[in-house]
Phi, psi and omega in degrees: 000115177277144183282146178303330185287344182264140181283128182297329183275312182253350171086010186267166182275133175265004177282115179284153184304143176268111174266182189286324180296319183295313180297323181298317173297322185289322178292332177289320183288317174305321189279327172296322178295320179296319187296316183296319177298319179294316179296323179296317179293322179290326173300310181307308179302321181293321181292321179296320186288322178299312182296316175306319178292322179291319176301315172305314177304307181298321176299320184282330178280334187280126184293348181256353181254353184287321172272145177299167181291328184295320178290322174298324178298319171299321185288314172311309184298327174288322180290323182274346184284334185280342183221151178290145186264138173249109184295148181096328177231346192271185194291336193289315182293324186292334178307317183295346183256354179283309180188166185293333181294309183299323178296316189288324179288327180286319187284341179252021174243086200289336184297331190287334191256001195269353168243116186227134182224130186205156171266130171258122180229144181298326182293334191238013184300326181298308171300318177300322177295314186294317186281332175292324175298314182291318177305309176305313182293322182282346181280354177061231180257007180298146170296134194263135165248118188236135185228108177244131181243117171259171181243121187306309178304317178298311182297308184312314182301340181251000183093018170082331184216067180296164180301316180301329184278320185304327192287335182289319186288320184286337182285315185291319188280002171301140188301325178299331181266316182296318181304345180262349189281137179231332176232139182214124178237121174245137179238120175051048178285156166296141181304315179301324183298325183286324178295315177304317192300322189268351191294320186272359174074016182272351180271030189285350182256009177294139187249327179229135183231128175235128182228119179251089175065166179228169176235126183208144182278339178255158177282147178252044176306324177285358183098175185227126182261110178297158176289165178274125194235087191294334187246010174279129187245342175238123184237127178243116185233138182209161178048041171258108186252040175212163178290149192234126170258127184248105188289323173261041183299334181298334182274350181279127181243343182232117180232127190246119180232136179206156170056042181219156181296163178296309187307316175291316180300304178312315183303313182293315191301318189286344178291330197254088181287343186258008181306141167249329180220140177220134181222123185232108181244130178211181167202176187304328182286345180252013179271148186273154178286343172293140182225077188252132173283124177270140178271092189267155170283154175229128003272173173250105189257121167253101192286350188240354190285124181248340185216124183225131168245117187216156180256118182261119195222170185278065182231136177304330183291320178300309177300323174299325175297304186295333173301330188236002186279135181233129178226088185295339181240013187299132184245335176232136181226122170240119183237116177269143174237128187262007177283140173248118186086204183297146178273132183299159187310305192294304178295333176292315178299320182290323179289321173309309177298323182292315180301314184290347181261002178290141192276160173302346177288343179302119179247330186239126178236128178229129175251129187240131178049036179280144180212026185289165187279168182302312183305316183299321181293321178303315185284332189272320194298322180290346176289335183286146176298148179284359186275006178286128174247346171229131180232129187229130179241127182247120172047044167281147173299152183299324179294326175290320176303317171302309184305307188304310181308313169308312183292336184273339177269114185279140171290170184298127176068018178253145178305139170280131165293138178053064176297337180263012181307130185237339178215138172233134180230130184232117188277343186275147168295128184263138173281170192303304182304324182288321182298323175296318180295328175303311184293322184288330178293308182300319174301308179297322184278348182064029180291132180101355183278305186256343174216164188277141182234141183239127177239129178234113183224164172294137186302121179296140186244006181265154177259163183295146173261126186298139183080002175233161179298139174281101183284331177292306178301326173298323178291314183293325175290327172292334176283327171295322187283316176261174182275056184248121181261108178265129180234130175248150176229160186267135172282145171296158180297336180277343178267355186282000000 
């Protein structure tokens, strides 16, 4: 094999002789190449260093990177705990759109996703489903509170249970999701939807169930039976205009009823014999036209009930209840009276009898919207037990407040009503005459002499009149002289 540098014809070498100058040029080129590579490496290092410094500068200047992730997580929790969150338009989804850090922090904070509230509409059910699924996954193993609000007209236009809505119940009732549910509130859900939720038996860990109406294409005149909820201890019902049957009533210890007729509310109330708290709120607008007397057992005893809120109205169902009601361990009673002016004889006698049966364990009495006459007040008050320590008047008529203050003011050598009274709260703005009655009552009762007394009223807004006693100054002077804690609060604009 011949070398390519030898001529094939003459056999002479075609490679020119290598002199010293030629070798020197090659070495110089090699040196330049090495220096170029070294400079390239150095430039790359400078660029990397510049990039690190730029990132550091961005970190220092960025409002989202000053705080550690743990601190951001706490801030997110604090900001979302003050208001109900509405998934889809609330802050949770927006967190992910701010920056990657916020998204990472929010998506890895399960407590943020443990309270979910959303409106379910057929047109947006697909996006509702996707976001609800995201919330359930991000919540991890946290106990869940779920609030789903349907629209009755929207559902009825689709036949109550359209497929897109059906997918939501399937998602919620999955065992891995259902087992985490502790609080569930449904507004106007399809009746079949409720039954399906419990069909798989996954809601055994549910503690609180709230139902605000239902949607059904058929009449529920025969009543509506709730699913068996063996571990639910708090039941909240509203806008139910048909009889409700509660199979697991024995486990209910707290019952809240609102926006329902007295007849329906009484029927629910008497099923739950193990109640500790019961709250029923109503008004004349939510009372049904039906006025049916209920055939109730006698007596109706709630052996564990310590707190009762009820509205006493001119309904036969109310009369039936109060005629037989016995509360041996009651500690707090809030009673609204919807009669304006003198109370008719039959309900008055029922109230008298009910008050006389109240136990000595009663320490807190709250009267709401009362307006009865001076004579009614004079005859009712002595029937109440003398163990009452806190008396609260909420939105009562000014005339009734005056009547009550007169009854609390003892004449000479007269027995005091509520001798153990320690606190008086009045929600209404008091006129000058009423404020004077308050001062006289405290003075004659001797409240604050032997034990501390607390009075909480709206801040008086009237000024002293020259030549007339300063009723505000007199009250404040009495509070300073006695052990009376006088507290003023500001009324909201609507209350003034």
